C-alpha positions, -999 to +999 in steps of 0.1 A: -001+000+001+013+035-009+023+061+016-002+084+005-030+061+014-019+066+050-020+104+046-056+101+032-062+083+065-048+108+090-064+136+070-098+120+074-091+110+113-083+143+118-112+160+100-134+135+123-119+144+155-125+182+146-161+177+144-162+154+175-141+175+200-149+212+212-133+240+191-106+248+220-097+210+228-090+205+191-071+237+186-050+229+217-040+192+214-044+185+174-015+211+168+001+179+149+018+177+115+019+149+089+053+141+079+054+108+064+047+069+065+063+040+071+050+003+071+016+004+091+029+035+109+024+073+105+048+097+117+036+132+127+055+162+141+048+181+175+066+210+188+078+201+219+084+170+242+060+181+267+036+184+240+043+148+226+040+134+261+003+150+266-010+138+233+005+105+236-014+103+272-045+117+261-052+108+224-029+083+209-050+054+218-080+072+204-064+082+171-051+048+164-085+031+170-099+059+145-073+049+120-081+013+125-119+020+118-110+040+087-083+015+073-091-021+087-056-019+094-037-014+128-017+018+121+006+031+147+014+068+153+051+079+160+055+114+173+087+133+162+095+166+181+101+196+158+107+229+163+088+251+141+095+283+121+067+307+114+065+295+076+063+261+089+027+255+089+024+263+051+052+239+046+033+212+062+001+218+046+018+214+012+034+181+025-001+167+033-014+176+002+014+161-017+009+128+004-031+132-004-037+137-040-062+166-048-092+159-069-074+180-098-044+157-098-065+125-096-085+135-126-052+143-146-060+179-148-035+207-142-036+244-141-012+261-164-020+297-150+013+312-134+009+321-099+009+357-091+036+370-068+027+371-033+026+409-020+052+422+004+034+430+036+051+452+061+043+442+097+038+474+119+058+477+150+045+466+185+024+494+201+044+513+228+016+509+254+006+474+249+025+441+259+034+423+226+025+390+242-012+397+250-028+386+218-058+365+208-034+335+199-020+335+236-053+335+251-068+301+259-106+301+255-124+279+278-164+280+289-154+305+317-145+333+290-157+321+258-182+347+253-159+374+263-134+362+241-155+360+212-170+394+216-134+411+222-125+393+187-158+410+171-146+443+185-113+443+174-124+433+137-151+461+137-144+486+165-169+514+173-198+495+157-222+469+176-202+462+208-198+499+221-187+507+250-177+474+262-167+464+299-149+431+308-153+425+342-140+396+368-116+388+396-079+393+397-057+373+373-086+363+351-073+378+318-091+409+316-061+430+306-050+403+284-084+404+264-083+441+263-047+448+250-054+418+226-081+440+212-056+469+209-029+447+193-052+433+166-069+467+155-031+484+157-017+457+136-046+448+110-064+482+110-040+511+119-062+524+145-051+549+168-050+530+202-048+546+237-042+524+267-041+536+303-050+526+338-076+547+356-052+554+380-028+568+353-055+586+338-064+600+371-027+613+377-026+628+343-057+649+345-043+661+378-011+671+362-026+689+334-049+709+355-015+718+378+003+727+347-024+746+327-026+719+300-061+705+302-066+712+264-035+691+255-051+662+278-087+664+261-070+663+225-049+633+233-079+610+247-108+624+229-091+619+194-084+580+201-101+553+177-099+530+204-097+537+242-087+513+266-091+523+302-081+496+329-094+490+366-122+515+365-129+507+402-099+530+408-122+561+399-146+555+430-147+587+451-124+606+422-154+631+413-132+653+390-117+627+372-153+611+367-164+642+353-138+645+329-141+609+317-178+615+313-173+643+286-144+620+269-169+591+269-195+610+253-170+626+225-156+592+217-193+577+215-207+604+194-176+601+169-183+561+169-148+555+183-144+522+206-143+524+244-133+494+265-132+494+300-122+466+327-135+463+361-129+439+392-168+435+396-198+448+380-207+482+378-235+479+395-215+472+427-191+501+426-196+526+454-192+564+451-197+565+411-217+590+397-248+578+381-245+591+346-212+577+345-225+541+357-252+547+330-224+550+305-204+521+315-238+498+315-249+513+279-232+488+260-218+451+263-210+438+298-192+405+299-175+388+329-148+362+332-152+333+354-122+314+371-109+286+346-124+251+348-098+222+355-097+215+317-090+251+308-064+252+337-045+222+321-049+239+287-033+270+298-005+255+316+003+233+286+002+266+263+026+285+289+051+256+292+052+252+254+059+290+250+087+288+275+105+258+258+104+236+289+095+204+297+071+192+327+058+158+334+019+153+327+013+146+361+029+177+374+007+198+351-023+178+363-012+186+402-010+225+396-043+225+377-063+204+405-049+227+433-048+262+420-083+269+411-084+307+417-069+323+385-043+323+359-020+346+376-018+321+403-010+293+380+015+311+361+032+318+397+032+282+406+047+274+370+073+301+374+084+288+405+091+253+394+109+263+362+132+285+384+139+256+406+147+232+376+170+259+362+187+267+394+193+233+404+198+216+373+172+190+381+142+176+365+108+185+382+089+151+393+059+150+410+072+146+446+094+179+440+065+196+425+047+187+457+073+200+479+079+231+465+045+242+461+033+231+494+028+268+504+007+275+477-019+248+475-045+260+496-028+290+511-055+316+521-058+348+504-039+375+518-061+405+530-068+424+562-100+402+568-100+368+555-134+351+541-127+322+565-128+346+596-161+360+585-175+325+577-160+312+612-175+342+630-210+337+614-210+301+617-201+302+655-228+329+661-255+308+644-243+275+661-233+261+626-204+245+611-176+260+591-186+237+561-223+244+564-218+279+549-196+265+521-219+234+516-249+227+492-275+230+518-304+257+512-323+251+543-333+285+559-314+278+589-284+277+567-291+301+536-299+332+558-264+332+579-245+321+544-262+351+527-254+374+559-217+363+558-216+372+518-231+405+526-206+412+553-175+400+533-188+421+502-191+454+527-159+451+546-132+434+519-124+444+486-131+407+471-153+409+438-185+387+436-168+362+416-140+358+442-163+356+469-185+328+449-151+308+447-150+311+486-182+299+494-181+265+478-175+276+441-210+293+436-217+317+408-213+353+413-248+362+406-256+338+436-235+360+457-252+395+446-286+376+451-277+367+487-265+407+492-296+418+476-317+398+501-299+410+530-304+447+518-342+440+515-345+424+548-328+452+564-352+477+550-383+454+564-359+445+597-340+476+611-330+458+640-309+435+616-286+464+611-272+458+648-265+422+642-244+429+611-227+458+633-220+434+660-207+404+638-186+428+619-169+439+650-163+401+659-148+398+627-124+426+630-115+414+664-111+379+657-072+379+651-066+409+674 
């Protein structure tokens, strides 16, 4: 049997997997290229040893079973680690086409028309305000962020149209800034848009300086002539009344000119305090999308992509260990990964499951650093209502438990800087909307039962005095 027959089976197997798997899973793990065939074997190339180990563990048996179904023969898969250049994908596509004759070639028809020379494209330099690695290609898409990512791509392709303004919100380290800057990088490279990226804190400081130096006109001209304005961390604007006023007018100028405006925040705008109502209404006018903590599968994909991009190798069981124990956000995942890579480089040792457990023991299950921890609030409220600590984090919804749980959520929302997404994770992995509903229920009860206020004040004092 000719080798090109195996190419046919390979191509058909890949097409079937593409239809059977999710788009994100297929894109992540089927980054394999057909190289050649041997006797009852197909050789494919993968970009790294880590990638090879992951694919062998996850998919080799499934791929070989698929090939048997298609060919009736036991065709084995062999993996070859091969670093790729930017032009490699096109070369590989041509290699598969050579292995799998096209309809034109099989029918004996040949095109005599000469190929037009490829145009020379000059790539734009990186935007000075944006991180070059914050692009869509490096953003791992999962169920927790699929809607937000697709919206961001649509905005980058057609800024200033349907999704304007856009607010991306979520807890720390979930990728808000990455997604925002990916929009800017794509629009900058592909459309030549004038992009301005700034944190809300820098915007405020620059505005104050412009007043002090009598340069407010230059400040207004800078921000009101942007094609796309990206403002990070708008929760910083709380209580900054003059800055809010200036941003309100900047918003109107850009919106009226059909220019794109994108904001990020650590919580829904409705939860921001000390924000003018007219500015709040502007933030909520367009599309609001949230980022949730990544699922286990997405965490594995994120870690795998970062390992590959750094050109290192980690055993699959180490990747699984990190993904199972770090569920908070992408930033914490990356911190754990960085620590292991540093350990391997400094000690000149391979990272094993045992060394990973040893090095990351402080990271696994470590409480979040804050003046008041959620755990403290949960313990105080549980003791006050004669419940167990696990009751507040559990799934029971009886009145005797749900009310204290809502009360704990409300107190945590009032005296900490945790977002509703983060609070939901701390209360048994609940959705942020559950936390919002709980807080709203307490607010309604406060109106009907004024005596509840004294209970909240008493519990709040107990929480603050807990470790003192």
